[in-house]
C-alpha positions in Angstrom: 10.5 -33.6 -74.1 8.6 -34.8 -71.1 12.1 -34.2 -69.4 12.7 -30.2 -71.2 8.9 -30.0 -69.7 9.6 -30.7 -66.4 12.9 -28.7 -66.3 10.6 -25.8 -67.5 7.9 -26.6 -64.8 10.2 -26.3 -62.1 12.1 -23.3 -63.4 8.3 -21.5 -63.3 8.0 -22.8 -59.6 11.3 -21.1 -58.5 10.7 -18.0 -60.1 7.6 -17.5 -57.8 8.7 -19.2 -54.9 12.3 -17.4 -54.5 10.8 -14.0 -54.4 7.9 -14.8 -51.7 10.6 -17.1 -49.5 13.0 -14.0 -49.2 9.3 -11.3 -49.5 8.5 -13.6 -46.0 12.1 -13.6 -44.3 11.9 -9.9 -45.1 8.5 -9.2 -43.8 9.7 -11.5 -40.4 12.9 -9.1 -40.2 10.5 -5.8 -40.3 8.0 -7.3 -38.0 11.0 -8.1 -35.5 12.5 -4.6 -36.0 9.7 -2.6 -34.9 9.1 -4.9 -31.9 12.4 -4.4 -30.9 11.6 -0.2 -31.4 8.3 -0.4 -29.1 10.0 -2.5 -26.7 13.0 0.4 -26.4 10.8 3.2 -26.6 8.8 1.7 -23.7 11.8 0.9 -22.0 12.8 4.6 -22.3 9.6 6.0 -21.3 10.4 4.4 -18.2 13.8 5.4 -18.0 13.2 9.2 -18.6 9.9 9.6 -17.1 8.8 13.1 -16.5 7.0 14.0 -13.1 7.0 17.9 -14.3 7.7 19.5 -10.9 7.6 16.7 -8.8 10.7 14.8 -10.4 12.5 15.6 -7.0 11.0 14.8 -3.6 12.2 17.4 -0.6 12.3 14.8 2.4 12.2 15.4 6.1 14.3 13.0 8.2 12.3 12.9 11.5 15.7 11.9 13.4 18.1 14.5 12.2 15.7 17.2 11.4 17.2 17.3 7.9 15.7 17.4 4.7 17.0 15.7 1.7 16.5 16.3 -2.2 15.4 12.8 -4.1 14.5 11.7 -7.6 10.6 10.4 -7.0 11.1 7.0 -8.0 14.2 6.4 -5.8 12.4 7.8 -2.9 9.4 5.5 -3.6 12.3 2.6 -3.8 12.9 3.4 0.1 8.8 3.5 0.9 7.8 0.3 -1.2 10.9 -1.5 0.6 9.8 0.1 4.5 6.6 -0.1 4.3 5.7 -4.0 2.6 7.7 -6.9 3.1 9.8 -8.2 -0.4 8.2 -11.4 0.4 5.1 -10.3 -0.7 3.9 -11.1 -3.9 4.9 -8.9 -7.2 1.1 -7.9 -8.0 0.8 -6.6 -4.0 4.1 -4.7 -4.6 3.0 -3.0 -7.1 -0.2 -1.9 -6.0 2.1 -0.5 -2.6 3.9 1.3 -5.2 1.2 3.1 -7.2 -0.6 3.7 -3.3 2.7 5.2 -2.2 3.2 7.3 -5.0 -0.4 8.6 -5.3 0.2 9.2 -1.4 3.1 11.0 -2.1 1.9 13.5 -5.1 -1.4 14.2 -2.7 0.7 15.0 0.2 3.0 17.7 -2.2 0.4 19.4 -3.7 -1.8 19.6 -0.7 1.6 20.7 1.4 0.7 22.7 4.7 3.9 23.5 5.1 4.9 21.6 8.7 7.7 20.0 7.9 10.2 22.7 7.9 9.6 23.3 3.9 9.6 19.8 2.4 7.0 17.7 0.7 7.0 14.7 3.2 8.6 13.3 5.8 9.9 9.6 6.8 7.7 9.1 10.1 4.9 6.3 9.2 2.8 8.0 12.1 2.8 10.9 10.1 2.9 10.4 6.6 4.9 7.2 5.3 7.9 5.0 6.1 11.2 5.7 4.4 14.4 3.6 5.1 17.5 4.3 2.7 19.0 1.3 0.2 21.5 0.9 2.3 19.7 0.8 6.0 17.2 -1.8 4.5 20.2 -3.9 3.0 21.6 -4.3 5.9 18.6 -5.1 7.8 17.9 -8.7 5.1 20.0 -11.5 5.3 22.9 -11.4 2.9 21.7 -14.4 0.7 18.5 -12.4 0.0 19.2 -8.5 -0.2 20.0 -8.6 -4.0 17.1 -10.4 -5.0 14.6 -8.2 -2.8 16.1 -4.9 -3.7 15.4 -6.0 -7.6 12.1 -6.9 -6.7 11.4 -3.8 -4.5 12.7 -2.1 -7.9 10.8 -3.6 -10.2 7.3 -2.8 -8.7 8.5 0.8 -8.6 9.5 0.9 -12.3 6.8 -1.2 -14.2 4.0 1.4 -12.8 6.1 4.3 -13.8 4.0 7.4 -13.5 1.0 5.7 -12.5 -1.1 7.2 -9.8 -4.9 6.1 -8.3 -7.3 8.9 -9.1 -10.9 10.1 -8.5 -12.5 12.5 -10.6 -9.3 13.2 -12.4 -7.4 14.3 -9.1 -4.6 12.4 -7.3 -6.5 10.7 -4.1 -5.5 10.7 -0.4 -4.1 7.2 -0.8 -4.4 5.8 3.0 -2.9 2.2 3.5 -2.2 0.0 6.8 -1.3 -3.0 7.8 -4.3 -5.2 8.1 -8.0 -4.5 8.5 -9.0 -7.6 10.0 -11.6 -8.6 7.8 -13.3 -5.0 6.8 -11.9 -1.4 5.8 -13.1 1.3 7.9 -14.2 4.9 6.7 -12.4 8.4 7.6 -15.1 9.6 9.6 -14.9 7.1 12.1 -11.5 6.8 12.4 -10.5 11.1 12.2 -14.1 12.4 11.9 -14.7 15.7 9.7 -15.7 14.9 6.0 -15.7 11.2 4.6 -14.2 10.6 1.0 -16.2 8.8 -1.5 -13.6 6.6 -2.2 -12.5 5.2 1.3 -15.4 3.4 2.1 -15.6 0.2 4.3 -14.9 -3.0 2.7 -14.7 -6.6 3.0 -11.2 -8.6 3.0 -10.8 -11.8 2.6 -7.9 -14.0 3.7 -5.9 -11.7 6.5 -6.3 -14.6 9.3 -3.1 -16.5 8.1 -0.7 -13.0 8.9 0.9 -12.6 12.3 -0.6 -8.7 11.7 -4.3 -10.3 12.4 -4.8 -10.6 16.2 -2.8 -9.7 19.4 -3.5 -9.6 22.7 -2.6 -6.8 25.2 -3.2 -7.4 28.8 -3.1 -4.8 31.4 -3.2 -4.6 35.3 -6.3 -2.5 36.5 -4.2 -0.3 38.1 -2.1 0.5 35.0 -5.3 0.7 32.9 -6.2 3.4 35.6 -3.0 5.3 35.3 -3.0 5.3 31.3 -6.6 7.0 31.2 -5.7 9.2 33.4 -2.8 10.6 31.8 -5.3 11.9 29.4 -8.6 12.2 31.7 -7.6 13.2 35.1 -11.1 12.7 36.6 -11.6 8.9 35.5 -12.9 6.8 38.2 -13.9 3.3 37.6 -15.0 0.7 40.0 -14.1 -3.1 38.6 -16.8 -4.5 41.2 -19.5 -3.1 39.6 -21.5 -5.3 36.6 -20.9 -3.5 33.0 -17.8 -1.0 34.3 -16.1 -1.5 31.0 -19.0 -1.8 27.8 -18.9 -1.5 24.0 -22.2 1.1 23.3 -21.6 1.4 19.5 -20.0 -0.3 16.4 -18.7 1.5 13.3 -19.1 -0.1 9.6 -16.0 -1.5 9.9 -16.2 -3.4 13.0 -14.4 -1.6 15.2 -15.6 -0.2 18.7 -16.8 3.2 17.7 -17.8 4.3 21.5 -17.0 2.7 24.9 -18.5 3.1 28.1 -15.5 3.0 31.0 -16.1 4.0 34.1 -17.4 7.7 34.2 -16.1 8.1 30.4 -17.4 7.8 27.1 -14.7 7.4 24.7 -14.3 6.6 20.7 -12.5 3.1 20.1 -10.2 5.2 18.2 -8.9 7.1 21.7 -9.1 3.8 23.9 -6.5 2.0 21.0 -4.4 5.5 21.4 -4.3 5.6 25.3 -3.6 1.8 25.8 -1.5 1.0 23.3 -3.5 -1.2 20.7 -3.1 -2.4 17.3 -6.8 -1.6 16.4 -9.7 0.1 17.5 -11.1 -3.8 16.9 -11.2 -5.5 20.3 -12.9 -7.6 23.0 -12.5 -6.7 26.6 -12.4 -9.2 29.3 -12.0 -8.1 33.1 -10.0 -11.1 34.8 -9.3 -11.1 38.6 -6.5 -9.4 38.6 -5.9 -7.5 35.2 -8.4 -6.5 31.9 -7.5 -8.1 28.6 -8.4 -6.8 25.2 -8.5 -9.2 22.0 -7.1 -7.4 19.3 -8.4 -8.3 15.7 -6.2 -6.3 12.8 -3.4 -4.0 12.6 -3.9 0.0 11.9 -6.1 2.2 11.4 -7.7 0.4 8.6 -8.3 3.0 6.5 -7.7 2.4 2.4 -5.7 -0.6 1.5 -4.6 -3.3 3.5 -1.5 -4.6 3.0 -1.9 -8.1 4.4 -5.2 -7.8 2.3 -3.4 -6.8 -1.1 -1.0 -9.6 -0.8 -3.9 -12.5 -0.2 -5.7 -11.1 -3.3 -2.2 -11.3 -4.9 -1.8 -14.7 -4.2 -5.5 -15.1 -5.5 -4.4 -14.0 -8.8 -5.6 -10.4 -8.7 -3.4 -7.9 -10.7 -2.6 -4.8 -8.9 -5.3 -2.9 -10.7 -7.7 -5.0 -9.5 -6.4 -4.7 -5.8 -6.5 -0.9 -6.1 -9.7 -0.9 -7.4 -10.7 -3.2 -4.6 -9.7 -1.2 -1.8 -10.8 2.3 -3.2 -13.9 2.9 -4.2 -14.7 4.3 -8.0 -11.2 5.2 -8.5 -9.1 4.8 -11.8 -5.7 4.2 -12.2 -3.7 6.9 -14.7 -0.2 8.4 -15.7 0.9 11.7 -13.8 
């Protein structure tokens, strides 16, 4: 009798357990299939992202004077690989991809027609640098070519469609190599109106990069010749004390106004005339030469690329990097 009761008990347990087991297995399978569909959908969205009227960029090549039509994100592969070292952190490369995409869109929308009907050019001194895949691969060591290129493509693809906006509009997303510890406002570089999202902000960790410090030493006669190319009336007596004197600094610690001989010039103009890497400099007059000790590399406006890499090394995401360098902005899909 006891044995019969045990069999009945086991039978009842099995009746409840078997459906439960298969139900759980079914639930797991359904969840797995849903997750797979979601991932496939995300991948499909990335592969088929529609930039509407901006899917194709007209790129003007400075050297040849020709115009090439190229897909938006394919164009960005060339920009990111030309503008930022592939050795930089992934989050820094993602930040560069978003900033370059934003800059491209801004230039496309505000096209002034100066590039022979193209949206943008490949000159870093005018728009932003660009390099073809073939030329980029040729410049890398063979052992790292494939991995470097995949890293660049991943940065662009992972941020597909994302741009930086201020009050709903794409920003004029300036960037530069090294801020020397603090970025600059546009009004102190190019004059005109300032942008509310391009404020002077501190940047930590840039000292370890080769772009941080440089030195230019000119003979006294060479300095005179360079200044006279632009200002024929220039005269200077190096025997006089304070014949070269910095009069004012900007919020970003750069030279705002400097007196050289009988001229008062902006730090930005002196940087251009003498070929300095930044307007953040000190001057020392030696017996035969004039020495300029320079900090930073570039105009200093917007995102510092080495600053972005430094932040990424400290654990910051590309979104945090962007929102550090551009004040009050959002990151949105085009």
